[in-house]
C-alpha positions in Angstrom: 0.0 0.0 0.0 1.3 3.4 -0.9 2.5 5.7 1.8 1.7 8.8 -0.2 -1.6 8.7 -2.0 -1.8 9.6 -5.6 -3.9 12.6 -6.7 -6.4 12.0 -9.5 -7.0 14.5 -12.2 -10.3 15.5 -10.5 -8.4 16.4 -7.3 -5.4 18.1 -9.0 -5.0 21.8 -8.6 -5.5 24.2 -11.4 -1.7 24.4 -11.6 -1.1 20.6 -11.8 -4.1 19.5 -13.9 -2.8 20.7 -17.2 0.6 19.2 -16.5 -0.9 15.8 -15.7 -3.2 16.0 -18.7 -0.1 16.6 -20.8 1.6 13.5 -19.4 -1.5 11.5 -20.0 -1.7 12.6 -23.6 2.0 11.9 -24.2 2.2 8.4 -22.5 -1.4 7.3 -23.1 -2.2 7.0 -19.4 -1.4 8.9 -16.2 1.3 6.9 -14.3 1.1 6.9 -10.5 4.5 8.5 -10.2 3.2 11.7 -11.8 0.0 11.6 -9.6 2.4 11.4 -6.6 4.6 14.2 -7.8 1.4 16.3 -8.2 1.4 16.8 -4.4 4.1 19.4 -5.0 3.2 21.5 -8.0 6.7 23.1 -8.2 8.4 19.7 -8.1 6.1 18.2 -10.8 6.6 21.2 -13.0 10.4 21.2 -12.5 10.6 17.4 -13.1 8.6 17.7 -16.4 10.7 20.7 -17.5 13.9 18.8 -16.7 12.7 15.7 -18.5 11.9 17.7 -21.6 15.3 19.4 -21.5 17.2 16.2 -20.9 15.3 14.6 -23.8 17.4 17.0 -26.0 20.8 15.7 -24.9 23.1 14.0 -27.4 22.3 10.5 -25.9 20.2 8.1 -27.8 17.0 6.6 -26.4 18.7 3.3 -25.8 21.6 5.0 -24.0 19.2 6.9 -21.8 17.2 3.8 -21.0 20.4 1.9 -20.1 21.2 4.8 -17.7 17.7 4.8 -16.2 17.7 1.0 -15.7 21.2 0.9 -14.1 20.4 3.8 -11.8 17.0 2.3 -10.8 18.6 -1.1 -10.1 21.2 0.3 -7.8 18.6 2.5 -6.0 16.2 -0.5 -5.7 13.2 1.2 -7.3 10.8 -1.5 -8.5 8.5 1.2 -9.9 11.1 2.7 -12.2 12.4 -0.7 -13.2 9.0 -1.7 -14.4 8.4 1.6 -16.2 11.8 1.7 -17.9 11.7 -2.0 -18.8 8.6 -1.1 -20.9 10.2 2.1 -22.3 13.5 0.3 -23.0 11.7 -2.4 -24.9 9.9 0.3 -27.0 13.3 1.9 -27.6 14.6 -1.4 -29.1 16.4 -3.1 -26.2 15.8 -6.8 -26.0 14.9 -8.6 -22.7 18.6 -9.6 -22.4 19.8 -6.1 -23.1 17.5 -4.8 -20.3 18.9 -7.3 -17.8 22.4 -6.3 -18.9 21.6 -2.6 -18.5 20.2 -3.2 -15.0 23.5 -4.8 -14.0 25.5 -2.0 -15.6 27.0 -4.3 -18.3 25.0 -3.4 -21.4 27.3 -0.6 -22.5 29.6 2.1 -21.2 26.6 4.3 -20.4 25.0 1.7 -18.1 28.4 1.0 -16.5 29.0 4.7 -15.8 25.5 5.2 -14.5 25.9 2.3 -12.1 29.3 3.5 -10.9 28.0 7.1 -10.4 25.0 5.8 -8.5 26.8 3.3 -6.4 29.6 5.8 -5.5 27.2 8.8 -5.1 29.4 10.5 -7.7 32.8 9.7 -6.2 34.4 8.1 -9.2 38.0 7.2 -9.4 40.3 8.5 -12.2 40.4 5.0 -13.7 36.6 4.9 -14.0 36.6 8.3 -15.8 39.4 7.1 -18.0 37.5 3.9 -18.9 34.4 5.9 -19.8 36.5 8.1 -22.1 38.2 5.1 -23.6 34.7 3.7 -24.4 33.9 6.9 -26.3 32.1 8.9 -23.6 33.5 12.4 -23.9 33.2 15.1 -21.2 29.9 16.4 -22.6 28.4 13.0 -22.5 29.7 12.4 -18.9 27.9 15.5 -17.8 24.7 14.3 -19.6 25.0 10.9 -17.9 25.3 12.6 -14.5 22.2 14.7 -15.2 20.1 11.7 -16.2 21.3 9.8 -13.1 20.3 12.7 -10.9 16.9 13.0 -12.5 16.3 9.3 -12.2 17.4 9.3 -8.6 14.6 11.8 -7.8 11.9 9.5 -9.0 13.6 6.4 -7.5 13.7 8.0 -4.1 10.1 9.3 -4.4 8.8 5.9 -5.3 10.8 4.2 -2.6 9.6 6.5 0.1 6.0 6.6 -1.2 5.8 2.9 -2.1 4.1 4.1 -5.3 1.8 1.4 -6.6 3.3 0.0 -9.8 1.0 0.6 -12.7 3.3 -0.8 -15.4 3.6 -4.4 -16.6 5.2 -6.6 -14.0 8.8 -7.6 -14.5 11.0 -10.4 -13.2 13.0 -9.3 -10.1 
């Protein structure tokens, strides 16, 4: 049972209702994570703006999903693992790719995201050198950090709230 109740569209404020309607239109339904974020209109707005902006980074959809899966695995967020398993599949990752991303082994982006999350950003010089050797330049390193930070917000929110998972179930 959730520890923070979700807000339905009917109970959303005049500030959050249009934001939630936009999410619903884009995704095709209104995920519980957004109905939980709606308790704090400024946070919901900020998260949506950040997501839209980060959608314009140089990273591909599969690289982003690898980052989201690796970060969510380390942070133990079952909600985000279910959501991003669905989105990663739509982006073209196979079931095996998704498992590899979760363990940080799919590609250099998943590895770097896992290392950043596990170390809380305290990477060693050898880890940065390995990322660069794998083709991740400084610009992309900064983009990976931004995606990890954004994903960590929803991971922590869902872990605290015990958000009810409204995405297809996945294997643990």
